[in-house]
C-alpha positions in Angstrom: -34.6 36.5 42.6 -33.2 34.0 45.2 -33.8 31.2 42.7 -31.6 33.1 40.2 -28.7 33.1 42.7 -29.1 29.4 43.4 -29.2 28.6 39.7 -26.2 30.7 39.1 -24.2 29.0 41.8 -25.2 25.6 40.4 -24.3 26.6 36.9 -27.9 26.3 35.6 -28.3 29.8 34.4 -27.8 31.1 30.8 -26.3 34.4 31.9 -23.1 35.5 30.1 -19.7 34.5 31.5 -16.7 36.5 32.5 -17.1 40.3 33.2 -20.8 40.2 32.5 -21.3 37.3 34.9 -19.5 39.2 37.6 -21.7 42.2 37.1 -24.8 40.0 36.9 -24.0 38.5 40.3 -23.4 42.0 41.7 -26.7 43.1 40.2 -28.6 40.2 41.7 -27.1 40.9 45.1 -28.1 44.6 44.8 -31.7 43.6 43.8 -32.0 41.3 46.9 -30.5 43.9 49.1 -33.0 46.5 47.8 -35.9 44.1 48.2 -35.0 43.2 51.8 -34.5 46.9 52.6 -37.9 47.7 51.3 -39.4 45.1 53.5 -37.8 46.6 56.5 -38.6 50.2 55.5 -42.0 50.7 54.1 -41.2 54.4 53.8 -38.1 56.2 52.6 -35.4 56.8 55.2 -36.2 60.2 56.7 -33.9 63.1 55.8 -31.3 64.3 58.3 -31.1 60.9 60.1 -27.7 59.8 61.4 -27.1 57.3 58.6 -27.5 59.7 55.8 -23.8 60.2 55.2 -22.3 59.3 51.9 -18.5 59.1 51.5 -16.2 57.4 49.1 -13.1 58.1 47.1 -12.4 57.9 43.4 -8.8 58.3 42.4 -7.8 61.7 43.9 -11.4 62.8 44.4 -13.4 62.6 47.5 -17.3 62.5 47.4 -19.2 63.1 50.6 -22.4 64.6 52.0 -21.8 68.1 53.3 -22.5 69.3 56.8 -19.7 71.6 58.1 -20.4 75.4 57.6 -17.3 75.9 55.6 -18.3 73.1 53.2 -21.8 74.6 52.7 -20.2 78.0 52.2 -18.0 76.6 49.4 -21.0 74.9 47.9 -23.1 78.1 47.8 -20.1 80.0 46.2 -19.7 77.3 43.5 -23.5 77.5 42.8 -23.2 81.3 42.4 -20.2 80.9 40.1 -22.1 78.4 37.9 -25.8 79.4 38.0 -25.3 83.1 38.4 -22.0 84.2 36.8 -21.8 81.6 34.1 -25.4 80.5 33.2 -27.2 83.6 34.5 -30.2 81.5 35.5 -30.4 83.1 39.0 -30.2 86.7 40.0 -26.8 87.7 41.5 -26.3 87.8 45.3 -24.2 90.5 47.0 -22.4 87.9 49.1 -21.6 85.7 46.0 -23.6 82.8 47.5 -26.5 81.2 45.7 -29.0 79.8 48.2 -32.8 79.2 48.3 -35.5 77.8 50.6 -34.8 74.2 49.5 -31.4 74.2 51.2 -33.1 73.9 54.6 -34.1 70.3 54.0 -32.0 69.2 50.9 -29.2 66.6 51.2 -26.0 68.3 49.8 -23.3 66.2 48.2 -19.9 67.6 47.3 -16.9 66.6 45.2 -13.5 67.5 46.5 -10.0 67.4 45.0 -7.7 65.7 47.4 -4.6 66.4 45.2 -5.1 70.1 45.6 -5.5 70.2 49.4 -3.5 72.9 51.1 -3.4 72.5 54.9 -7.0 71.9 56.0 -8.4 73.5 52.9 -9.9 70.9 50.6 -11.2 72.5 47.3 -14.8 71.8 46.3 -15.1 71.2 42.5 -18.5 69.7 42.2 -21.9 69.7 43.9 -25.4 68.2 43.8 -28.3 68.2 46.2 -31.2 65.8 46.7 -34.7 66.4 47.9 -36.8 63.6 49.3 -40.5 63.2 48.4 -41.7 64.2 51.9 -40.5 67.8 51.0 -41.5 70.1 48.2 -39.9 69.7 44.8 -38.8 72.5 42.5 -40.7 70.8 39.7 -43.9 71.3 41.6 -43.4 75.1 41.8 -40.5 76.8 39.9 -40.5 74.3 37.0 -44.2 73.3 37.0 -44.4 74.7 33.5 -42.2 71.8 32.3 -44.6 69.1 33.6 -47.1 67.4 31.2 -50.3 69.5 30.8 -52.5 66.5 30.0 -51.9 64.5 33.2 -51.1 65.6 36.8 -47.7 65.0 38.3 -47.7 62.0 40.5 -45.2 62.3 43.3 -44.0 58.8 44.2 -42.9 57.9 47.8 -39.6 56.6 46.6 -38.8 59.5 44.4 -35.9 62.0 44.9 -35.4 65.3 43.1 -31.9 66.1 41.9 -31.1 69.8 41.6 -28.3 72.3 41.4 -25.9 69.7 40.0 -22.7 71.5 38.8 -19.0 71.1 38.3 -16.4 73.9 38.3 -15.9 74.9 34.7 -12.3 74.1 34.4 -12.8 70.7 35.9 -15.7 69.4 33.8 -13.4 67.6 31.3 -11.3 65.9 33.9 -11.3 62.1 33.3 -12.3 59.7 36.0 -11.5 56.0 36.0 -10.7 53.9 32.9 -14.0 54.3 31.0 -13.5 57.8 29.6 -15.9 59.2 32.2 -15.8 62.7 33.7 -16.5 64.4 37.0 -20.1 64.9 36.0 -20.5 61.1 35.8 -19.0 60.8 39.2 -21.7 63.0 40.7 -24.3 60.7 39.2 -22.5 57.7 40.7 -22.8 59.5 44.1 -26.5 60.0 43.5 -27.1 56.4 42.5 -25.3 55.0 45.6 -27.1 57.4 47.9 -30.5 56.4 46.4 -29.6 52.7 46.5 -28.8 53.0 50.2 -32.0 55.0 51.1 -34.6 53.1 49.1 -35.1 55.8 46.5 -36.0 54.2 43.2 -36.9 57.2 41.1 -34.9 60.3 40.3 -36.5 63.4 38.8 -34.6 66.4 37.5 -34.8 69.4 35.2 -32.0 69.4 32.6 -31.0 71.0 29.3 -31.9 69.1 26.2 -28.3 68.8 25.0 -27.3 67.4 28.4 -30.2 65.0 28.3 -28.9 63.6 24.9 -25.5 63.2 26.5 -26.8 61.4 29.5 -29.1 59.1 27.6 -26.1 57.1 26.4 -25.6 55.8 29.9 -28.7 56.6 31.9 -32.2 55.8 30.5 -33.9 59.0 31.5 -37.5 59.5 30.3 -38.7 62.9 29.2 -42.0 63.7 31.0 -43.3 66.7 29.2 -41.0 67.5 26.3 -38.6 70.4 26.2 -39.5 74.1 26.3 -37.4 77.2 25.6 -36.8 79.0 28.9 -36.3 82.8 29.3 -32.6 82.5 28.7 -33.2 80.7 25.4 -32.1 77.3 26.8 -34.2 74.2 26.0 -35.0 72.5 29.3 -37.3 69.7 30.4 -38.3 67.4 33.3 -36.9 63.9 33.1 -37.4 60.8 35.2 -35.0 57.9 35.9 -36.0 54.5 37.3 -32.8 53.1 38.8 -34.0 49.6 38.3 -34.3 50.3 34.6 -30.8 51.7 34.8 -29.4 48.5 36.4 -31.1 46.3 33.8 -29.9 48.3 30.8 -26.4 48.8 32.1 -26.1 45.1 32.9 -27.1 44.2 29.3 -25.2 47.0 27.4 -22.4 48.3 29.6 -21.5 45.8 32.4 -18.2 47.6 32.8 -20.0 50.8 33.6 -22.4 49.0 36.0 -19.4 47.7 37.9 -17.8 51.1 38.1 -21.1 52.6 39.4 -21.3 50.0 42.1 -17.7 49.9 43.2 -16.7 52.4 45.9 -13.4 53.0 47.7 -13.7 54.0 51.3 -11.2 56.7 52.4 -8.9 55.7 55.3 -9.9 58.7 57.6 -13.4 57.2 57.7 -12.5 53.6 58.2 -9.0 53.7 59.7 -9.2 50.0 60.5 -9.6 49.0 56.9 -6.7 48.2 54.6 -5.5 50.9 52.3 -7.4 51.1 49.0 -10.2 48.8 50.2 -12.9 48.3 47.6 -16.4 47.7 48.7 -19.6 46.8 46.9 -23.0 47.9 48.4 -23.8 50.0 51.4 -21.1 51.8 53.4 
């Protein structure tokens, strides 16, 4: 890997020029950073540590890990709105909050609309939570029926489970950036950057088949056990994503998308000393 950087600087590599070359350099830097980080941390970074925070801005949207009680309350209400009222996957709750046992150790990430802020109230329009491999996964219990029957599920140490991903119904078609992407893509950008920073190479999730087909155009998810029709009639399956495969495929096919995924804008309230609109690559 280091040799590739040296050859690139000396002009001895055959990598494409222009935009692709820029993404190629960025990709190599990420690979070296990930390798070095793995040498320092032989195990994934423990959940709830002080450096678990994720925060960046995309246009008028703010993406951050959630911690304040009012943020979590908004997240639980959004989950109830989507998974109970709309999809009817979960039984209704009298307090209109959808919660479960996994919330005790999951890492919640929220998507906020800065343009709709009124006073101190910042509307939450999207949500996803991550569960690290040192905790139970939903695919091991609630969705065990979706795992392959012919071979046991192997839980890898650098694996993270992505669950309860959702966007407010009226905001799902909102465009983000210049690549015809949506708020759903932005949540996956948040997941990727969190995983990159915390040595989590593999992402496992349970998704609908139609959503899987949509994601495959940008994320090389692998179906682990096929898709089964659930009680509500929806075809769902367990899928696995290797982020290193994603980087390789994106670099080759969509370098513009790779650059978008790895470019973050740090909000001024977090780094008040930084120039306005500062763009950073890598950890934050």
